[in-house]
N, C-alpha and C positions, 0 to 999 in steps of 0.2 A: 367305755373305751372304744368299742366298735363304732359307736355313733360319732365320736370325735374324729376317728380315723376316716370314716366315710365323709364327714364334713370337710376334712382337710383335702381328701382326694377330689371332691366336687369343686372346692375352691381352686385347687391346682389346675383342674380341667378348665375352669372358667378363665383363669389367668392365662393359661396356654392358648385358649381360643382367642382371647383378646389380643395376645401378642401376635399370633398368626394373622389375624385380621389386620392389625396395624402394618405388619410386613407386606401383606397383600396390597394395601392401599399405597404404601411407599413404592412398591414395584410398579403399580399401575401409573403412579405419578411420574416415576422415572421413565417408563416406556412412553408416556405421553410427551415428556420433554425431549426424548430422543427423536420421536416422530416429528415434533415441531422443528428441531434442529435440522433434520434431514430435509424437511420442506424448505427451510430457509436456505440451506446449501444448494438445493436444486434451483431455487429462485435466483440466487447469486450466479450460478453457472449459466442459467438462461440469460441473465443480464450481460454476462461476459460474452456469451455467444452473439448476442444482439450488438454489443459495442464493437466486437471484432468485425462483424459484417458491415456495420456502418463505417468503420475505419477503412476497410478495404474498398468500400464504395467511394469514400472521400479521396482516396489515394489513387484512383484510376488515372492513368496517364492522359487519356483524352480529356477528362474533366479538368485536370491541372493545366493542360495546354490551353484550353479555352479561357481559363482564369488568367493565365499569363498574358495571352493575347489581349484580353479585355483591359487588364490593369497595367500593362507594360509601360505606358506613358507615366503613370504615377510611381511605379516601383523601380523603373529603370533597370530592369534585370538584363543580364547578358549571359550568353551560353557559357557553361563550365568548360574550361580548357583542361587538357590532360595534365599539363604542367602544374595545375593548382592542387592536385591530389598528392599528398605526401603522408608518410607515417609520422607519428609524433616524435619519434627518435630522430628524424631527419631535420627537424626544426632547429634553428640555432638557439643557443641559450640567450636569454634576455640580459643585456648589460645592466649592471647595477652601478648607478652614479651616486656617490656619497658626497655630502657637503664637507667642505674642508673643516678641519678642527679650528675652533675659535670663531666660527661664523656667527653672525648676529642671530640667526635662527637656531636655538639650541636643539630643536627636534629634527632639524634637517628635513629630509624628504620622507620621514617615516610617518608623520601625522597628517600628511596631505596638505601642508601649509606652504610648500615651495613648489618650484617648477621642475623638480627632479623627474627624469623619465622613469616611468614604472613599467 
């Protein structure tokens, strides 16, 4: 009786040790994955910082002015006037022109087949 009880306890200790070892491996794998994700996040943040720096360099007014002067004949740009800047609410509503009922074009201006102003 004592021998079987000792054998059961030894078996329980072996199973417990195997379970703890498995848990340890899973925790190490999870920690490794977390470290990998943190490295990826830092690499993405570094890429974002790099892109923001490049964007600010590309948007420097002196550089843009040189580009405008170089390509002005092709682009035909003109200076912005104060009267051109309005809020979206200040824009007039676009008129809707509908085809008359019974017209030869059954879709009217909805399918893009007629010369209705859009």
